[in-house]
C-alpha positions, 0 to 999 in steps of 0.5 A: 659021675663026680669022680669022672669030673674031677679026672676030666675037668683038670686033664682038659684045662691042662691039655689046653694050656700045655700047648701054649708057649706063653702059658700064663699059669706056668710063667706065674708059678714060675716067677715067684721062685725065679731070679735073673740078673736083671733084678739081682746080683747072684753070689755063690761061695768060692767053693763053687766057682768050678761049676761055672766057666771062667767067663761067667765068674765075676768079682770076689767079695769075701767068700763069695764070687759073683756069678754073671749072666745066670738065672736062679730057676728054683730056689727055697724048695728043699736044700738046693737051688737050680742055677742056669747059665748059657755057654757055647760049645761046638758040634762034630762039624765044629760049628758052634751053638749055645746050650743051657747048662743047669747046676744045682747049689745048696741054698747055704752057698748062695747069696742074692742081692736084689736090686730095684730102681729108686725115684726121688 
């Protein structure tokens, strides 16, 4: 009976919350590992800039290059970070639409400069 309880309760909770577009549990878990450009500046080593379009590459500082309009989806788990950016492409009819592109970068090639508001 206990085994049945252990299997059914988590499954029912998952089914209930999985359909929600604003799932609070998933959002809170991902917020702990996510960085976006609102809170920080994202820099990558210059050798990895070819994986991003030229419109997303900002100024160079030392051996790092700023990536504009990107968001770090996952960092610190394993040895790679997952970075996402939005790009425009065309379909077969020539109509332009946006896509999200995800790039994996080694953690050593990533530099995050966090910014926060300071009130005196």
